[in-house]
PDB file of N, CA, C and O in Angstrom:
ATOM      1  N   MET A   1     120.373 136.475  99.323  1.00  0.00           N
ATOM      2  CA  MET A   1     119.157 135.981  98.719  1.00  0.00           C
ATOM      3  C   MET A   1     117.995 136.115  99.684  1.00  0.00           C
ATOM      4  O   MET A   1     118.153 135.957 100.895  1.00  0.00           O
ATOM      5  N   GLY A   2     116.829 136.407  99.137  1.00  0.00           N
ATOM      6  CA  GLY A   2     115.644 136.550  99.974  1.00  0.00           C
ATOM      7  C   GLY A   2     115.010 135.222 100.300  1.00  0.00           C
ATOM      8  O   GLY A   2     115.246 134.220  99.625  1.00  0.00           O
ATOM      9  N   GLY A   3     114.205 135.223 101.337  1.00  0.00           N
ATOM     10  CA  GLY A   3     113.522 133.993 101.755  1.00  0.00           C
ATOM     11  C   GLY A   3     112.205 133.805 101.033  1.00  0.00           C
ATOM     12  O   GLY A   3     111.823 134.601 100.174  1.00  0.00           O
ATOM     13  N   HIS A   4     111.530 132.753 101.393  1.00  0.00           N
ATOM     14  CA  HIS A   4     110.222 132.437 100.836  1.00  0.00           C
ATOM     15  C   HIS A   4     109.244 132.196 101.976  1.00  0.00           C
ATOM     16  O   HIS A   4     109.632 131.809 103.078  1.00  0.00           O
ATOM     17  N   THR A   5     107.986 132.431 101.693  1.00  0.00           N
ATOM     18  CA  THR A   5     106.934 132.096 102.644  1.00  0.00           C
ATOM     19  C   THR A   5     106.230 130.844 102.140  1.00  0.00           C
ATOM     20  O   THR A   5     105.792 130.779 100.992  1.00  0.00           O
ATOM     21  N   ILE A   6     106.132 129.866 103.009  1.00  0.00           N
ATOM     22  CA  ILE A   6     105.436 128.615 102.683  1.00  0.00           C
ATOM     23  C   ILE A   6     104.124 128.614 103.445  1.00  0.00           C
ATOM     24  O   ILE A   6     104.096 128.796 104.662  1.00  0.00           O
ATOM     25  N   VAL A   7     103.031 128.405 102.709  1.00  0.00           N
ATOM     26  CA  VAL A   7     101.698 128.363 103.308  1.00  0.00           C
ATOM     27  C   VAL A   7     101.130 126.965 103.101  1.00  0.00           C
ATOM     28  O   VAL A   7     101.033 126.481 101.973  1.00  0.00           O
ATOM     29  N   ILE A   8     100.757 126.325 104.203  1.00  0.00           N
ATOM     30  CA  ILE A   8     100.150 125.000 104.142  1.00  0.00           C
ATOM     31  C   ILE A   8      98.656 125.178 104.365  1.00  0.00           C
ATOM     32  O   ILE A   8      98.217 125.572 105.445  1.00  0.00           O
ATOM     33  N   GLN A   9      97.882 124.880 103.321  1.00  0.00           N
ATOM     34  CA  GLN A   9      96.445 125.099 103.384  1.00  0.00           C
ATOM     35  C   GLN A   9      95.657 123.833 103.685  1.00  0.00           C
ATOM     36  O   GLN A   9      94.594 123.890 104.302  1.00  0.00           O
ATOM     37  N   LYS A  10      96.177 122.693 103.249  1.00  0.00           N
ATOM     38  CA  LYS A  10      95.500 121.414 103.476  1.00  0.00           C
ATOM     39  C   LYS A  10      96.531 120.360 103.838  1.00  0.00           C
ATOM     40  O   LYS A  10      97.687 120.430 103.421  1.00  0.00           O
ATOM     41  N   VAL A  11      96.096 119.390 104.615  1.00  0.00           N
ATOM     42  CA  VAL A  11      96.952 118.267 104.968  1.00  0.00           C
ATOM     43  C   VAL A  11      96.153 116.992 104.745  1.00  0.00           C
ATOM     44  O   VAL A  11      94.985 116.899 105.123  1.00  0.00           O
ATOM     45  N   LYS A  12      96.804 116.009 104.123  1.00  0.00           N
ATOM     46  CA  LYS A  12      96.198 114.693 103.959  1.00  0.00           C
ATOM     47  C   LYS A  12      97.115 113.670 104.610  1.00  0.00           C
ATOM     48  O   LYS A  12      98.337 113.814 104.595  1.00  0.00           O
ATOM     49  N   VAL A  13      96.515 112.645 105.176  1.00  0.00           N
ATOM     50  CA  VAL A  13      97.263 111.573 105.808  1.00  0.00           C
ATOM     51  C   VAL A  13      96.859 110.257 105.168  1.00  0.00           C
ATOM     52  O   VAL A  13      95.800 110.156 104.549  1.00  0.00           O
ATOM     53  N   PHE A  14      97.708 109.249 105.319  1.00  0.00           N
ATOM     54  CA  PHE A  14      97.369 107.922 104.830  1.00  0.00           C
ATOM     55  C   PHE A  14      97.920 106.891 105.800  1.00  0.00           C
ATOM     56  O   PHE A  14      98.813 107.173 106.599  1.00  0.00           O
ATOM     57  N   VAL A  15      97.370 105.702 105.711  1.00  0.00           N
ATOM     58  CA  VAL A  15      97.812 104.591 106.546  1.00  0.00           C
ATOM     59  C   VAL A  15      98.743 103.726 105.715  1.00  0.00           C
ATOM     60  O   VAL A  15      98.436 103.390 104.571  1.00  0.00           O
ATOM     61  N   TRP A  16      99.876 103.368 106.293  1.00  0.00           N
ATOM     62  CA  TRP A  16     100.851 102.509 105.639  1.00  0.00           C
ATOM     63  C   TRP A  16     100.969 101.245 106.463  1.00  0.00           C
ATOM     64  O   TRP A  16     101.094 101.299 107.687  1.00  0.00           O
ATOM     65  N   ASP A  17     100.928 100.116 105.795  1.00  0.00           N
ATOM     66  CA  ASP A  17     101.083  98.848 106.499  1.00  0.00           C
ATOM     67  C   ASP A  17     101.883  97.911 105.606  1.00  0.00           C
ATOM     68  O   ASP A  17     101.831  98.024 104.381  1.00  0.00           O
ATOM     69  N   SER A  18     102.603  97.009 106.197  1.00  0.00           N
ATOM     70  CA  SER A  18     103.345  96.039 105.398  1.00  0.00           C
ATOM     71  C   SER A  18     102.998  94.643 105.886  1.00  0.00           C
ATOM     72  O   SER A  18     102.764  94.419 107.074  1.00  0.00           O
ATOM     73  N   PHE A  19     102.970  93.723 104.958  1.00  0.00           N
ATOM     74  CA  PHE A  19     102.726  92.326 105.268  1.00  0.00           C
ATOM     75  C   PHE A  19     104.047  91.586 105.161  1.00  0.00           C
ATOM     76  O   PHE A  19     104.628  91.476 104.082  1.00  0.00           O
ATOM     77  N   ASN A  20     104.504  91.088 106.277  1.00  0.00           N
ATOM     78  CA  ASN A  20     105.730  90.306 106.330  1.00  0.00           C
ATOM     79  C   ASN A  20     105.292  88.875 106.610  1.00  0.00           C
ATOM     80  O   ASN A  20     104.701  88.599 107.654  1.00  0.00           O
ATOM     81  N   PHE A  21     105.578  87.963 105.683  1.00  0.00           N
ATOM     82  CA  PHE A  21     105.035  86.620 105.786  1.00  0.00           C
ATOM     83  C   PHE A  21     105.944  85.638 106.490  1.00  0.00           C
ATOM     84  O   PHE A  21     105.776  84.429 106.332  1.00  0.00           O
ATOM     85  N   ASP A  22     106.909  86.124 107.270  1.00  0.00           N
ATOM     86  CA  ASP A  22     107.726  85.246 108.092  1.00  0.00           C
ATOM     87  C   ASP A  22     106.971  84.950 109.379  1.00  0.00           C
ATOM     88  O   ASP A  22     106.150  85.753 109.824  1.00  0.00           O
ATOM     89  N   GLY A  23     107.245  83.817 109.964  1.00  0.00           N
ATOM     90  CA  GLY A  23     106.594  83.458 111.222  1.00  0.00           C
ATOM     91  C   GLY A  23     105.210  82.889 110.989  1.00  0.00           C
ATOM     92  O   GLY A  23     104.829  82.592 109.857  1.00  0.00           O
ATOM     93  N   LYS A  24     104.463  82.739 112.069  1.00  0.00           N
ATOM     94  CA  LYS A  24     103.122  82.164 111.996  1.00  0.00           C
ATOM     95  C   LYS A  24     102.118  83.198 112.494  1.00  0.00           C
ATOM     96  O   LYS A  24     102.065  83.506 113.685  1.00  0.00           O
ATOM     97  N   TYR A  25     101.325  83.729 111.567  1.00  0.00           N
ATOM     98  CA  TYR A  25     100.340  84.749 111.923  1.00  0.00           C
ATOM     99  C   TYR A  25      99.044  84.489 111.182  1.00  0.00           C
ATOM    100  O   TYR A  25      99.044  84.082 110.020  1.00  0.00           O
ATOM    101  N   ASP A  26      97.961  84.725 111.859  1.00  0.00           N
ATOM    102  CA  ASP A  26      96.635  84.645 111.247  1.00  0.00           C
ATOM    103  C   ASP A  26      96.339  86.009 110.622  1.00  0.00           C
ATOM    104  O   ASP A  26      96.397  87.032 111.304  1.00  0.00           O
ATOM    105  N   LEU A  27      96.025  86.021 109.337  1.00  0.00           N
ATOM    106  CA  LEU A  27      95.723  87.274 108.631  1.00  0.00           C
ATOM    107  C   LEU A  27      94.222  87.500 108.504  1.00  0.00           C
ATOM    108  O   LEU A  27      93.778  88.364 107.748  1.00  0.00           O
ATOM    109  N   HIS A  28      93.449  86.724 109.242  1.00  0.00           N
ATOM    110  CA  HIS A  28      91.991  86.816 109.327  1.00  0.00           C
ATOM    111  C   HIS A  28      91.335  86.384 108.015  1.00  0.00           C
ATOM    112  O   HIS A  28      91.823  85.456 107.371  1.00  0.00           O
ATOM    113  N   TYR A  29      90.269  87.017 107.612  1.00  0.00           N
ATOM    114  CA  TYR A  29      89.424  86.505 106.532  1.00  0.00           C
ATOM    115  C   TYR A  29      89.445  87.439 105.327  1.00  0.00           C
ATOM    116  O   TYR A  29      89.302  88.654 105.457  1.00  0.00           O
ATOM    117  N   TRP A  30      89.628  86.838 104.152  1.00  0.00           N
ATOM    118  CA  TRP A  30      89.741  87.595 102.906  1.00  0.00           C
ATOM    119  C   TRP A  30      88.785  87.030 101.871  1.00  0.00           C
ATOM    120  O   TRP A  30      88.439  85.848 101.889  1.00  0.00           O
ATOM    121  N   LYS A  31      88.370  87.907 100.970  1.00  0.00           N
ATOM    122  CA  LYS A  31      87.475  87.528  99.874  1.00  0.00           C
ATOM    123  C   LYS A  31      88.026  88.150  98.603  1.00  0.00           C
ATOM    124  O   LYS A  31      88.478  89.295  98.615  1.00  0.00           O
ATOM    125  N   CYS A  32      87.992  87.399  97.501  1.00  0.00           N
ATOM    126  CA  CYS A  32      88.596  87.884  96.250  1.00  0.00           C
ATOM    127  C   CYS A  32      87.660  88.731  95.407  1.00  0.00           C
ATOM    128  O   CYS A  32      88.108  89.676  94.758  1.00  0.00           O
ATOM    129  N   ASN A  33      86.373  88.418  95.398  1.00  0.00           N
ATOM    130  CA  ASN A  33      85.482  89.145  94.493  1.00  0.00           C
ATOM    131  C   ASN A  33      84.194  89.519  95.206  1.00  0.00           C
ATOM    132  O   ASN A  33      83.379  88.632  95.461  1.00  0.00           O
ATOM    133  N   PRO A  34      83.968  90.760  95.536  1.00  0.00           N
ATOM    134  CA  PRO A  34      84.925  91.863  95.432  1.00  0.00           C
ATOM    135  C   PRO A  34      85.988  91.729  96.527  1.00  0.00           C
ATOM    136  O   PRO A  34      85.760  91.104  97.562  1.00  0.00           O
ATOM    137  N   GLU A  35      87.128  92.319  96.277  1.00  0.00           N
ATOM    138  CA  GLU A  35      88.232  92.232  97.238  1.00  0.00           C
ATOM    139  C   GLU A  35      87.836  92.901  98.536  1.00  0.00           C
ATOM    140  O   GLU A  35      87.502  94.085  98.559  1.00  0.00           O
ATOM    141  N   SER A  36      87.875  92.132  99.626  1.00  0.00           N
ATOM    142  CA  SER A  36      87.522  92.701 100.923  1.00  0.00           C
ATOM    143  C   SER A  36      88.144  91.864 102.034  1.00  0.00           C
ATOM    144  O   SER A  36      88.655  90.767 101.805  1.00  0.00           O
ATOM    145  N   PHE A  37      88.085  92.410 103.233  1.00  0.00           N
ATOM    146  CA  PHE A  37      88.728  91.846 104.411  1.00  0.00           C
ATOM    147  C   PHE A  37      87.744  91.883 105.568  1.00  0.00           C
ATOM    148  O   PHE A  37      86.906  92.781 105.645  1.00  0.00           O
ATOM    149  N   SER A  38      87.844  90.910 106.469  1.00  0.00           N
ATOM    150  CA  SER A  38      87.004  90.896 107.660  1.00  0.00           C
ATOM    151  C   SER A  38      87.788  90.290 108.824  1.00  0.00           C
ATOM    152  O   SER A  38      88.610  89.396 108.623  1.00  0.00           O
ATOM    153  N   PHE A  39      87.535  90.770 110.020  1.00  0.00           N
ATOM    154  CA  PHE A  39      88.119  90.158 111.209  1.00  0.00           C
ATOM    155  C   PHE A  39      87.334  88.909 111.614  1.00  0.00           C
ATOM    156  O   PHE A  39      87.834  88.067 112.360  1.00  0.00           O
ATOM    157  N   ASN A  40      86.106  88.799 111.117  1.00  0.00           N
ATOM    158  CA  ASN A  40      85.238  87.694 111.492  1.00  0.00           C
ATOM    159  C   ASN A  40      84.965  86.796 110.288  1.00  0.00           C
ATOM    160  O   ASN A  40      85.024  87.246 109.143  1.00  0.00           O
ATOM    161  N   GLU A  41      84.671  85.545 110.551  1.00  0.00           N
ATOM    162  CA  GLU A  41      84.340  84.611 109.477  1.00  0.00           C
ATOM    163  C   GLU A  41      82.963  84.965 108.917  1.00  0.00           C
ATOM    164  O   GLU A  41      81.963  84.916 109.633  1.00  0.00           O
ATOM    165  N   ASP A  42      82.921  85.319 107.638  1.00  0.00           N
ATOM    166  CA  ASP A  42      81.674  85.663 106.966  1.00  0.00           C
ATOM    167  C   ASP A  42      81.519  84.783 105.734  1.00  0.00           C
ATOM    168  O   ASP A  42      82.493  84.190 105.270  1.00  0.00           O
ATOM    169  N   ASP A  43      80.329  84.695 105.212  1.00  0.00           N
ATOM    170  CA  ASP A  43      80.056  83.885 104.032  1.00  0.00           C
ATOM    171  C   ASP A  43      80.908  84.333 102.843  1.00  0.00           C
ATOM    172  O   ASP A  43      80.930  85.516 102.500  1.00  0.00           O
ATOM    173  N   GLY A  44      81.600  83.394 102.223  1.00  0.00           N
ATOM    174  CA  GLY A  44      82.423  83.696 101.057  1.00  0.00           C
ATOM    175  C   GLY A  44      83.841  84.123 101.378  1.00  0.00           C
ATOM    176  O   GLY A  44      84.642  84.331 100.467  1.00  0.00           O
ATOM    177  N   TYR A  45      84.168  84.259 102.650  1.00  0.00           N
ATOM    178  CA  TYR A  45      85.512  84.664 103.065  1.00  0.00           C
ATOM    179  C   TYR A  45      86.332  83.429 103.421  1.00  0.00           C
ATOM    180  O   TYR A  45      85.791  82.435 103.905  1.00  0.00           O
ATOM    181  N   SER A  46      87.638  83.497 103.178  1.00  0.00           N
ATOM    182  CA  SER A  46      88.552  82.402 103.521  1.00  0.00           C
ATOM    183  C   SER A  46      89.547  82.879 104.561  1.00  0.00           C
ATOM    184  O   SER A  46      90.058  83.996 104.485  1.00  0.00           O
ATOM    185  N   ASN A  47      89.816  82.019 105.536  1.00  0.00           N
ATOM    186  CA  ASN A  47      90.828  82.347 106.533  1.00  0.00           C
ATOM    187  C   ASN A  47      92.208  82.218 105.889  1.00  0.00           C
ATOM    188  O   ASN A  47      92.506  81.207 105.252  1.00  0.00           O
ATOM    189  N   VAL A  48      93.040  83.231 106.052  1.00  0.00           N
ATOM    190  CA  VAL A  48      94.371  83.253 105.432  1.00  0.00           C
ATOM    191  C   VAL A  48      95.418  83.391 106.535  1.00  0.00           C
ATOM    192  O   VAL A  48      95.266  84.189 107.460  1.00  0.00           O
ATOM    193  N   GLU A  49      96.482  82.597 106.417  1.00  0.00           N
ATOM    194  CA  GLU A  49      97.592  82.663 107.365  1.00  0.00           C
ATOM    195  C   GLU A  49      98.891  82.845 106.597  1.00  0.00           C
ATOM    196  O   GLU A  49      98.936  82.641 105.384  1.00  0.00           O
ATOM    197  N   ASN A  50      99.936  83.225 107.297  1.00  0.00           N
ATOM    198  CA  ASN A  50     101.244  83.386 106.655  1.00  0.00           C
ATOM    199  C   ASN A  50     101.674  82.126 105.911  1.00  0.00           C
ATOM    200  O   ASN A  50     102.308  82.212 104.860  1.00  0.00           O
ATOM    201  N   LYS A  51     101.333  80.957 106.450  1.00  0.00           N
ATOM    202  CA  LYS A  51     101.759  79.709 105.801  1.00  0.00           C
ATOM    203  C   LYS A  51     101.196  79.588 104.386  1.00  0.00           C
ATOM    204  O   LYS A  51     101.806  78.934 103.540  1.00  0.00           O
ATOM    205  N   ASP A  52     100.037  80.209 104.111  1.00  0.00           N
ATOM    206  CA  ASP A  52      99.481  80.175 102.754  1.00  0.00           C
ATOM    207  C   ASP A  52     100.405  80.891 101.774  1.00  0.00           C
ATOM    208  O   ASP A  52     100.622  80.416 100.660  1.00  0.00           O
ATOM    209  N   PHE A  53     100.944  82.028 102.188  1.00  0.00           N
ATOM    210  CA  PHE A  53     101.871  82.770 101.329  1.00  0.00           C
ATOM    211  C   PHE A  53     103.222  82.065 101.240  1.00  0.00           C
ATOM    212  O   PHE A  53     103.855  82.058 100.184  1.00  0.00           O
ATOM    213  N   GLN A  54     103.659  81.474 102.347  1.00  0.00           N
ATOM    214  CA  GLN A  54     104.925  80.734 102.326  1.00  0.00           C
ATOM    215  C   GLN A  54     104.829  79.530 101.388  1.00  0.00           C
ATOM    216  O   GLN A  54     105.773  79.248 100.650  1.00  0.00           O
ATOM    217  N   ASN A  55     103.695  78.814 101.406  1.00  0.00           N
ATOM    218  CA  ASN A  55     103.492  77.672 100.511  1.00  0.00           C
ATOM    219  C   ASN A  55     103.448  78.124  99.050  1.00  0.00           C
ATOM    220  O   ASN A  55     103.967  77.435  98.172  1.00  0.00           O
ATOM    221  N   PHE A  56     102.836  79.269  98.789  1.00  0.00           N
ATOM    222  CA  PHE A  56     102.799  79.807  97.425  1.00  0.00           C
ATOM    223  C   PHE A  56     104.221  80.076  96.929  1.00  0.00           C
ATOM    224  O   PHE A  56     104.559  79.729  95.797  1.00  0.00           O
ATOM    225  N   ARG A  57     105.054  80.693  97.774  1.00  0.00           N
ATOM    226  CA  ARG A  57     106.448  80.972  97.402  1.00  0.00           C
ATOM    227  C   ARG A  57     107.197  79.686  97.053  1.00  0.00           C
ATOM    228  O   ARG A  57     107.910  79.617  96.052  1.00  0.00           O
ATOM    229  N   LYS A  58     107.018  78.669  97.901  1.00  0.00           N
ATOM    230  CA  LYS A  58     107.708  77.390  97.663  1.00  0.00           C
ATOM    231  C   LYS A  58     107.242  76.751  96.361  1.00  0.00           C
ATOM    232  O   LYS A  58     108.056  76.235  95.596  1.00  0.00           O
ATOM    233  N   LYS A  59     105.948  76.783  96.109  1.00  0.00           N
ATOM    234  CA  LYS A  59     105.383  76.109  94.932  1.00  0.00           C
ATOM    235  C   LYS A  59     105.754  76.817  93.627  1.00  0.00           C
ATOM    236  O   LYS A  59     106.109  76.162  92.648  1.00  0.00           O
ATOM    237  N   TYR A  60     105.674  78.158  93.608  1.00  0.00           N
ATOM    238  CA  TYR A  60     105.844  78.903  92.359  1.00  0.00           C
ATOM    239  C   TYR A  60     107.191  79.606  92.236  1.00  0.00           C
ATOM    240  O   TYR A  60     107.537  80.082  91.154  1.00  0.00           O
ATOM    241  N   GLY A  61     107.951  79.679  93.312  1.00  0.00           N
ATOM    242  CA  GLY A  61     109.277  80.284  93.245  1.00  0.00           C
ATOM    243  C   GLY A  61     109.293  81.800  93.224  1.00  0.00           C
ATOM    244  O   GLY A  61     110.334  82.399  92.954  1.00  0.00           O
ATOM    245  N   TYR A  62     108.180  82.425  93.498  1.00  0.00           N
ATOM    246  CA  TYR A  62     108.168  83.884  93.611  1.00  0.00           C
ATOM    247  C   TYR A  62     107.054  84.316  94.561  1.00  0.00           C
ATOM    248  O   TYR A  62     106.242  83.505  95.005  1.00  0.00           O
ATOM    249  N   GLY A  63     107.039  85.597  94.855  1.00  0.00           N
ATOM    250  CA  GLY A  63     106.090  86.152  95.815  1.00  0.00           C
ATOM    251  C   GLY A  63     106.861  86.742  96.976  1.00  0.00           C
ATOM    252  O   GLY A  63     107.676  86.061  97.598  1.00  0.00           O
ATOM    253  N   ASN A  64     106.613  87.978  97.264  1.00  0.00           N
ATOM    254  CA  ASN A  64     107.349  88.683  98.318  1.00  0.00           C
ATOM    255  C   ASN A  64     106.387  89.303  99.309  1.00  0.00           C
ATOM    256  O   ASN A  64     105.171  89.290  99.117  1.00  0.00           O
ATOM    257  N   ASP A  65     106.955  89.846 100.371  1.00  0.00           N
ATOM    258  CA  ASP A  65     106.172  90.660 101.286  1.00  0.00           C
ATOM    259  C   ASP A  65     105.668  91.854 100.489  1.00  0.00           C
ATOM    260  O   ASP A  65     106.231  92.180  99.444  1.00  0.00           O
ATOM    261  N   PHE A  66     104.621  92.507 100.964  1.00  0.00           N
ATOM    262  CA  PHE A  66     104.141  93.665 100.225  1.00  0.00           C
ATOM    263  C   PHE A  66     103.646  94.749 101.162  1.00  0.00           C
ATOM    264  O   PHE A  66     103.412  94.527 102.350  1.00  0.00           O
ATOM    265  N   MET A  67     103.495  95.923 100.588  1.00  0.00           N
ATOM    266  CA  MET A  67     103.106  97.109 101.336  1.00  0.00           C
ATOM    267  C   MET A  67     101.718  97.549 100.879  1.00  0.00           C
ATOM    268  O   MET A  67     101.392  97.458  99.695  1.00  0.00           O
ATOM    269  N   VAL A  68     100.916  98.019 101.803  1.00  0.00           N
ATOM    270  CA  VAL A  68      99.575  98.498 101.502  1.00  0.00           C
ATOM    271  C   VAL A  68      99.475  99.948 101.961  1.00  0.00           C
ATOM    272  O   VAL A  68      99.841 100.282 103.088  1.00  0.00           O
ATOM    273  N   LEU A  69      98.975 100.803 101.071  1.00  0.00           N
ATOM    274  CA  LEU A  69      98.742 102.206 101.409  1.00  0.00           C
ATOM    275  C   LEU A  69      97.259 102.512 101.245  1.00  0.00           C
ATOM    276  O   LEU A  69      96.640 102.103 100.263  1.00  0.00           O
ATOM    277  N   SER A  70      96.698 103.225 102.197  1.00  0.00           N
ATOM    278  CA  SER A  70      95.298 103.620 102.073  1.00  0.00           C
ATOM    279  C   SER A  70      95.183 104.814 101.128  1.00  0.00           C
ATOM    280  O   SER A  70      96.187 105.397 100.718  1.00  0.00           O
ATOM    281  N   HIS A  71      93.958 105.163 100.795  1.00  0.00           N
ATOM    282  CA  HIS A  71      93.732 106.395 100.049  1.00  0.00           C
ATOM    283  C   HIS A  71      94.024 107.566 100.983  1.00  0.00           C
ATOM    284  O   HIS A  71      93.781 107.463 102.185  1.00  0.00           O
ATOM    285  N   PRO A  72      94.539 108.679 100.455  1.00  0.00           N
ATOM    286  CA  PRO A  72      94.766 109.854 101.316  1.00  0.00           C
ATOM    287  C   PRO A  72      93.453 110.357 101.907  1.00  0.00           C
ATOM    288  O   PRO A  72      92.422 110.386 101.235  1.00  0.00           O
ATOM    289  N   TYR A  73      93.509 110.747 103.156  1.00  0.00           N
ATOM    290  CA  TYR A  73      92.350 111.272 103.876  1.00  0.00           C
ATOM    291  C   TYR A  73      92.659 112.696 104.298  1.00  0.00           C
ATOM    292  O   TYR A  73      93.648 112.948 104.987  1.00  0.00           O
ATOM    293  N   GLU A  74      91.809 113.628 103.883  1.00  0.00           N
ATOM    294  CA  GLU A  74      92.043 115.038 104.209  1.00  0.00           C
ATOM    295  C   GLU A  74      91.667 115.318 105.664  1.00  0.00           C
ATOM    296  O   GLU A  74      90.586 114.947 106.119  1.00  0.00           O
ATOM    297  N   VAL A  75      92.571 115.975 106.383  1.00  0.00           N
ATOM    298  CA  VAL A  75      92.327 116.365 107.769  1.00  0.00           C
ATOM    299  C   VAL A  75      91.286 117.484 107.746  1.00  0.00           C
ATOM    300  O   VAL A  75      91.500 118.521 107.119  1.00  0.00           O
ATOM    301  N   GLU A  76      90.169 117.275 108.425  1.00  0.00           N
ATOM    302  CA  GLU A  76      89.034 118.204 108.316  1.00  0.00           C
ATOM    303  C   GLU A  76      89.263 119.550 108.999  1.00  0.00           C
ATOM    304  O   GLU A  76      88.968 120.592 108.414  1.00  0.00           O
ATOM    305  N   TYR A  77      89.768 119.546 110.193  1.00  0.00           N
ATOM    306  CA  TYR A  77      89.846 120.788 110.966  1.00  0.00           C
ATOM    307  C   TYR A  77      91.279 121.280 111.053  1.00  0.00           C
ATOM    308  O   TYR A  77      91.783 121.578 112.136  1.00  0.00           O
ATOM    309  N   PHE A  78      91.924 121.362 109.908  1.00  0.00           N
ATOM    310  CA  PHE A  78      93.310 121.803 109.866  1.00  0.00           C
ATOM    311  C   PHE A  78      93.355 123.326 109.786  1.00  0.00           C
ATOM    312  O   PHE A  78      92.694 123.924 108.937  1.00  0.00           O
ATOM    313  N   LYS A  79      94.127 123.951 110.659  1.00  0.00           N
ATOM    314  CA  LYS A  79      94.285 125.403 110.666  1.00  0.00           C
ATOM    315  C   LYS A  79      95.451 125.759 109.729  1.00  0.00           C
ATOM    316  O   LYS A  79      96.543 125.205 109.854  1.00  0.00           O
ATOM    317  N   ILE A  80      95.211 126.677 108.800  1.00  0.00           N
ATOM    318  CA  ILE A  80      96.248 127.082 107.850  1.00  0.00           C
ATOM    319  C   ILE A  80      97.494 127.551 108.596  1.00  0.00           C
ATOM    320  O   ILE A  80      97.410 128.285 109.581  1.00  0.00           O
ATOM    321  N   MET A  81      98.649 127.110 108.105  1.00  0.00           N
ATOM    322  CA  MET A  81      99.932 127.451 108.721  1.00  0.00           C
ATOM    323  C   MET A  81     100.815 128.116 107.685  1.00  0.00           C
ATOM    324  O   MET A  81     100.715 127.823 106.494  1.00  0.00           O
ATOM    325  N   SER A  82     101.671 129.002 108.133  1.00  0.00           N
ATOM    326  CA  SER A  82     102.671 129.570 107.223  1.00  0.00           C
ATOM    327  C   SER A  82     103.961 129.811 108.008  1.00  0.00           C
ATOM    328  O   SER A  82     103.956 130.069 109.212  1.00  0.00           O
ATOM    329  N   TYR A  83     105.054 129.714 107.272  1.00  0.00           N
ATOM    330  CA  TYR A  83     106.326 130.026 107.886  1.00  0.00           C
ATOM    331  C   TYR A  83     107.279 130.545 106.828  1.00  0.00           C
ATOM    332  O   TYR A  83     107.132 130.255 105.640  1.00  0.00           O
ATOM    333  N   ASP A  84     108.255 131.313 107.273  1.00  0.00           N
ATOM    334  CA  ASP A  84     109.234 131.925 106.384  1.00  0.00           C
ATOM    335  C   ASP A  84     110.524 131.140 106.400  1.00  0.00           C
ATOM    336  O   ASP A  84     110.930 130.605 107.431  1.00  0.00           O
ATOM    337  N   THR A  85     111.170 131.077 105.236  1.00  0.00           N
ATOM    338  CA  THR A  85     112.453 130.407 105.113  1.00  0.00           C
ATOM    339  C   THR A  85     113.533 131.427 104.821  1.00  0.00           C
ATOM    340  O   THR A  85     113.248 132.582 104.507  1.00  0.00           O
ATOM    341  N   GLU A  86     114.754 130.995 104.927  1.00  0.00           N
ATOM    342  CA  GLU A  86     115.876 131.869 104.568  1.00  0.00           C
ATOM    343  C   GLU A  86     116.486 131.438 103.262  1.00  0.00           C
ATOM    344  O   GLU A  86     117.501 132.001 102.850  1.00  0.00           O
ATOM    345  N   LEU A  87     115.913 130.469 102.598  1.00  0.00           N
ATOM    346  CA  LEU A  87     116.453 129.960 101.330  1.00  0.00           C
ATOM    347  C   LEU A  87     115.970 130.773 100.147  1.00  0.00           C
ATOM    348  O   LEU A  87     116.331 130.479  99.007  1.00  0.00           O
TER     349      LEU A  87
END
């Protein structure tokens, strides 16, 4: 069987983060409308800690850790690559 040539013309990356609500951690400042985050205390933002999520779990009986993914970001100065396979 003949091989194939794979050409990579663009690459996008994203940031992956997970929130694990075990332990005691300060999650800084959050705002619901519009949804936003800040490292500093700003008007309309509330300081959130892991204990807030732990208390929610105890009170309502549900709620888990969660994962956050950013929007894909295209790498600007990516040089086109190609390689041959034997498959």
